[in-house]
C-alpha positions as CSV (number, residue, x, y, z in Angstrom):
1,M,0.1,0.0,0.0
2,S,1.4,3.4,-0.9
3,L,2.4,5.9,1.7
4,T,-0.7,8.1,0.7
5,N,-3.0,5.5,1.3
6,Q,-1.4,4.6,4.7
7,L,-1.7,8.3,5.7
8,S,-5.4,8.4,4.6
9,L,-6.0,5.4,6.9
10,F,-4.2,7.1,9.7
11,I,-6.5,10.1,9.3
12,D,-9.7,8.0,9.4
13,V,-8.3,6.1,12.5
14,V,-8.0,9.4,14.3
15,Q,-11.3,11.0,13.1
16,Q,-13.4,7.8,13.7
17,G,-11.9,7.4,17.3
18,S,-11.6,3.7,16.6
19,F,-9.7,1.2,14.4
20,A,-13.0,-0.9,14.0
21,K,-14.9,2.1,12.5
22,A,-12.1,3.2,10.3
23,A,-11.7,-0.3,9.1
24,A,-15.4,-0.5,8.2
25,L,-14.9,2.6,5.9
26,H,-12.6,0.6,3.8
27,D,-14.2,-2.8,4.1
28,M,-11.0,-4.1,6.0
29,D,-10.6,-6.1,9.1
30,N,-9.0,-4.4,12.0
31,S,-5.8,-6.4,12.0
32,S,-5.1,-5.4,8.3
33,L,-5.7,-1.8,9.2
34,S,-3.5,-2.0,12.3
35,K,-0.7,-3.6,10.2
36,Q,-0.8,-0.8,7.7
37,I,-0.5,1.8,10.5
38,K,2.5,0.0,12.0
39,K,4.0,-0.1,8.5
40,L,3.5,3.5,8.2
41,E,5.1,4.1,11.6
42,A,8.0,2.0,10.5
43,S,8.3,3.7,7.3
44,L,8.3,7.2,8.9
45,G,10.7,5.8,11.7
46,V,8.4,7.5,14.4
47,Q,5.5,6.4,16.5
48,L,2.2,8.0,15.7
49,L,-0.3,6.5,18.2
50,N,-0.1,5.4,21.9
51,R,-2.2,2.4,22.1
52,S,-3.8,0.7,25.1
53,T,-6.2,-2.2,25.0
54,R,-9.4,0.1,24.7
55,S,-8.3,3.4,23.3
56,F,-5.4,5.4,21.7
57,S,-3.9,8.8,21.8
58,L,-1.7,10.7,19.5
59,T,2.0,11.2,20.2
60,P,3.5,14.7,19.5
61,A,4.8,13.4,16.1
62,G,1.5,12.1,15.3
63,E,-0.3,15.2,16.0
64,E,2.1,17.1,13.5
65,I,2.0,14.4,11.0
66,L,-1.8,14.2,11.2
67,A,-2.0,18.0,10.2
68,Q,0.2,17.8,7.2
69,A,-1.5,14.6,6.1
70,Q,-4.8,16.3,6.1
71,N,-3.5,19.1,4.1
72,M,-2.1,16.6,1.7
73,V,-5.3,14.6,1.4
74,E,-7.4,18.0,0.8
75,T,-4.8,18.9,-1.9
76,L,-5.2,15.5,-3.6
77,K,-9.0,16.0,-3.7
78,Q,-8.8,19.4,-5.2
79,I,-6.4,18.0,-7.9
80,K,-9.1,15.2,-8.6
81,N,-11.8,17.9,-8.6
82,I,-9.7,19.8,-11.4
83,A,-9.2,16.8,-13.3
84,D,-12.9,15.7,-13.1
85,S,-14.1,19.2,-14.4
86,Y,-12.3,18.5,-17.6
87,Q,-14.1,15.2,-18.3
88,S,-16.5,15.1,-21.0
89,E,-19.1,13.8,-18.7
90,P,-19.5,13.2,-15.0
91,T,-17.5,10.3,-13.8
92,G,-16.0,9.0,-10.3
93,V,-17.7,7.8,-7.0
94,L,-20.5,9.7,-5.3
95,R,-21.2,8.8,-1.6
96,I,-24.7,10.0,-0.7
97,T,-26.5,9.9,2.7
98,S,-30.3,10.6,3.3
99,P,-33.1,10.0,5.6
100,I,-34.7,6.7,4.8
101,Y,-38.1,7.7,3.3
102,F,-36.7,10.7,1.2
103,G,-34.0,8.4,-0.3
104,Q,-36.3,5.6,-1.1
105,Q,-39.2,7.9,-2.5
106,Y,-37.2,10.7,-4.2
107,L,-33.4,10.1,-4.7
108,Q,-33.7,6.3,-5.9
109,P,-35.7,7.4,-9.1
110,V,-33.1,10.1,-9.8
111,I,-30.1,7.7,-9.1
112,T,-31.7,5.2,-11.5
113,R,-31.8,7.8,-14.4
114,F,-28.5,9.4,-13.3
115,M,-26.6,6.0,-13.5
116,K,-28.2,5.1,-17.0
117,Q,-27.2,8.6,-18.3
118,Y,-23.6,8.6,-16.8
119,P,-22.6,4.8,-16.8
120,K,-19.0,5.7,-15.4
121,V,-20.4,7.0,-12.2
122,Q,-20.5,4.9,-9.1
123,I,-22.7,5.6,-6.4
124,T,-23.1,4.4,-2.7
125,L,-26.4,5.4,-1.1
126,S,-26.6,5.1,2.8
127,L,-30.2,5.6,4.2
128,D,-30.5,6.4,8.0
129,D,-32.9,8.9,9.8
130,K,-30.1,9.7,12.2
131,R,-27.7,12.4,10.9
132,A,-24.4,11.0,9.7
133,D,-21.1,12.6,10.2
134,I,-20.5,13.8,6.6
135,I,-16.8,14.6,6.8
136,G,-15.9,11.9,9.1
137,E,-17.7,9.1,7.1
138,H,-16.6,10.6,3.7
139,F,-19.9,11.4,2.3
140,D,-19.7,13.7,-0.8
141,V,-23.4,15.1,-0.3
142,A,-26.2,14.6,2.3
143,F,-29.8,15.4,2.1
144,R,-31.2,17.0,5.2
145,I,-34.6,17.8,6.2
146,G,-35.3,20.3,9.1
147,K,-33.2,23.1,10.4
148,L,-29.4,23.3,9.6
149,T,-27.0,23.2,12.5
150,E,-23.7,22.4,11.0
151,S,-21.8,25.7,10.3
152,N,-18.8,24.0,8.6
153,L,-20.8,22.7,5.8
154,I,-22.3,24.2,2.5
155,A,-25.9,24.0,1.9
156,K,-28.2,24.4,-1.1
157,K,-31.9,24.6,-0.3
158,I,-33.7,22.3,-2.9
159,A,-37.3,22.7,-1.4
160,N,-39.3,24.3,1.3
161,T,-41.0,22.1,3.7
162,N,-44.7,22.5,3.9
163,F,-47.0,20.7,6.6
164,A,-50.5,19.3,6.8
165,I,-52.7,17.9,9.5
166,V,-54.4,14.7,8.1
167,A,-56.5,11.9,9.0
168,S,-58.2,8.8,7.1
169,E,-61.6,9.0,5.9
170,C,-62.6,6.0,8.2
171,F,-61.0,7.8,11.1
172,I,-63.3,10.9,10.5
173,K,-66.2,8.6,10.2
174,E,-65.4,7.1,13.6
175,H,-64.5,10.4,15.4
176,G,-65.8,13.3,13.5
177,K,-64.0,16.0,11.8
178,P,-62.5,18.2,14.3
179,Q,-63.1,22.0,13.9
180,T,-61.0,23.6,16.6
181,L,-57.8,22.8,18.1
182,E,-59.5,21.5,21.5
183,E,-61.4,19.1,19.4
184,L,-58.2,18.1,17.5
185,L,-56.4,17.5,20.8
186,A,-59.1,15.2,22.1
187,L,-58.2,12.8,19.3
188,P,-55.5,10.2,19.3
189,A,-52.4,11.1,17.1
190,V,-49.7,9.0,15.2
191,I,-46.3,10.6,16.3
192,Y,-42.9,10.1,14.5
193,S,-40.4,9.2,17.0
194,N,-36.7,8.3,16.5
195,G,-34.3,8.5,19.3
196,S,-34.1,11.9,20.7
197,L,-36.3,13.3,17.9
198,N,-40.0,13.3,18.7
199,L,-42.2,15.4,16.1
200,D,-45.2,15.5,18.7
201,T,-45.4,19.4,18.5
202,I,-47.7,21.5,16.0
203,H,-47.0,25.2,15.7
204,I,-50.4,26.7,15.0
205,S,-52.4,29.8,15.4
206,E,-54.7,29.7,18.4
207,T,-57.8,30.4,16.2
208,P,-58.5,30.7,12.2
209,S,-58.4,34.5,12.6
210,S,-55.5,34.9,15.2
211,D,-52.0,35.9,14.3
212,K,-50.7,34.4,17.4
213,L,-49.0,31.0,16.9
214,V,-49.0,28.5,19.7
215,N,-47.1,25.2,20.1
216,I,-49.5,22.2,21.0
217,K,-48.6,18.6,21.8
218,M,-50.3,15.6,20.2
219,H,-51.3,12.9,22.3
220,G,-51.3,9.3,21.1
221,N,-50.5,5.7,22.0
222,Y,-48.5,5.1,18.8
223,R,-45.1,6.2,18.1
224,V,-43.1,5.0,15.2
225,S,-39.4,5.7,13.9
226,D,-40.2,5.1,10.2
227,V,-42.1,7.5,7.9
228,R,-43.8,4.9,5.6
229,T,-45.2,2.9,8.6
230,M,-46.3,6.1,10.3
231,M,-48.1,7.0,7.1
232,D,-49.8,3.5,6.8
233,A,-50.9,3.9,10.5
234,V,-52.6,7.1,9.6
235,K,-54.1,5.6,6.6
236,G,-55.3,2.7,8.8
237,G,-57.2,4.9,11.0
238,L,-55.1,4.7,14.0
239,G,-54.8,8.6,14.5
240,Y,-54.3,11.8,12.8
241,S,-50.9,13.3,12.2
242,R,-48.9,16.3,11.2
243,V,-47.1,15.4,8.1
244,D,-44.6,17.0,5.7
245,L,-46.1,17.0,2.3
246,F,-43.4,15.0,0.8
247,H,-44.7,12.2,2.8
248,L,-47.7,12.0,0.6
249,D,-46.6,9.7,-2.3
250,S,-49.9,10.3,-4.2
251,P,-52.9,12.8,-4.3
252,I,-54.6,13.0,-0.9
253,N,-58.0,11.6,-2.2
254,E,-56.3,8.5,-3.6
255,L,-54.8,7.9,-0.2
256,K,-58.1,8.5,1.4
257,L,-56.8,11.1,3.6
258,I,-58.6,14.4,4.7
259,P,-56.8,17.5,5.7
260,L,-57.7,19.1,8.9
261,L,-58.0,22.6,10.2
262,T,-57.0,24.1,7.0
263,D,-58.3,27.4,7.9
264,Y,-55.7,27.9,10.7
265,T,-52.2,29.1,10.1
266,L,-49.6,26.2,10.3
267,S,-45.9,27.1,10.6
268,N,-43.2,25.5,8.7
269,M,-41.0,26.3,11.6
270,N,-38.2,27.6,9.4
271,T,-37.4,24.3,7.9
272,G,-36.4,23.0,4.7
273,I,-34.9,20.3,2.5
274,Y,-31.3,20.7,1.8
275,A,-28.3,19.4,0.0
276,V,-25.4,19.7,2.2
277,Y,-21.6,19.1,1.1
278,P,-18.3,19.5,2.9
279,H,-16.4,22.0,0.6
280,R,-17.4,25.1,-1.3
281,K,-15.4,23.8,-4.4
282,H,-17.6,20.6,-4.8
283,T,-16.9,18.3,-7.7
284,P,-19.0,18.6,-10.9
285,L,-20.4,15.2,-10.0
286,V,-21.9,16.4,-7.0
287,S,-23.3,19.6,-8.7
288,E,-24.7,17.6,-11.5
289,F,-26.5,15.1,-9.1
290,I,-27.9,18.1,-7.0
291,K,-29.2,19.6,-10.2
292,A,-30.9,16.1,-11.1
293,V,-32.7,15.9,-7.7
294,Q,-33.9,19.4,-8.1
295,S,-35.2,19.0,-11.6
296,Y,-37.0,15.8,-10.6
297,I,-38.9,17.2,-7.4
298,G,-39.6,20.6,-9.3
299,T,-39.9,24.1,-8.1
300,P,-42.2,24.2,-6.3
301,P,-42.1,20.5,-5.3
302,F,-44.6,18.3,-7.2
303,W,-45.8,16.8,-4.0
304,E,-47.5,20.3,-3.1
305,Q,-50.0,19.3,-5.8
306,H,-51.2,16.2,-3.7
307,I,-53.5,18.5,-1.8
308,P,-55.7,20.4,-4.0
309,N,-55.4,24.3,-3.8
310,Y,-52.7,23.7,-0.9
311,D,-51.4,27.5,-1.7
312,Q,-54.8,28.5,-0.1
313,C,-54.5,26.2,3.0
314,Y,-52.9,26.8,6.4
315,K,-52.6,30.6,5.9
316,G,-54.9,31.9,8.5
317,I,-57.8,32.2,5.9
318,Q,-61.3,32.1,6.9
319,S,-62.6,29.4,4.5
320,P,-61.3,25.8,4.6
321,C,-59.9,24.2,1.3
């Protein structure tokens, strides 16, 4: 293995904080990676890591060499970016991470078209509702939904997030259609809950004519960590839910769902759907893929058409949609 590759492995071990995690990034076993680090130390003639049975720490030499190695890897990436920009068509490897439902429903169709159009491209798609460490896990682009928190990353907004409160036709037949917040809160809800993320709050106006927004807590006996399962539960009549419009994979009448309290103002809570990447000078491959996703979902995104006259809903108007 070349010195450059060994230094890259060394960087990954430090960034991941674990030989096992670094080895997994490269489909290696721990012993093989450990041997490469030892060979690197032997080649350089210095010890880079102080090892114990459960942990490691950088030596003074390791700290200095790590900083230079990171500069070297960044320079090599920039060289590769320049070379890629002169290719006649996108080529190379693209590592993408996304929330599960968004990746399945909206990225996979784009990837299918993209790889047929550019057969030299290799793509790895990692689906997880928990946010990945983009830099540490070597992702080229991540799709994020909600509020952005990482200031060291570059973000491109690809769609607004817009919400609706929905329930199934069979649920409404059983419980009646709520006309006020009080009547809504008396009904059972289906709540998305994944680890520390609990989407059990609705930011909504006190009344249809009020400008004051309040946070209300939904109450329900069913919490689920998967969007598709949550939507199946709502369609099955287990409860109402506040959903993002991209959760609707078909027109609302085909899903046999009914929007609720559409004459109220429903806040989008300053959230959005973003493509996020580590470097301002991202590769043409990343740029082309983000454009393909933007083109597929449209501006405004096509899922807003799944609720007729959505642009008149949830704006505090007096007449429902």
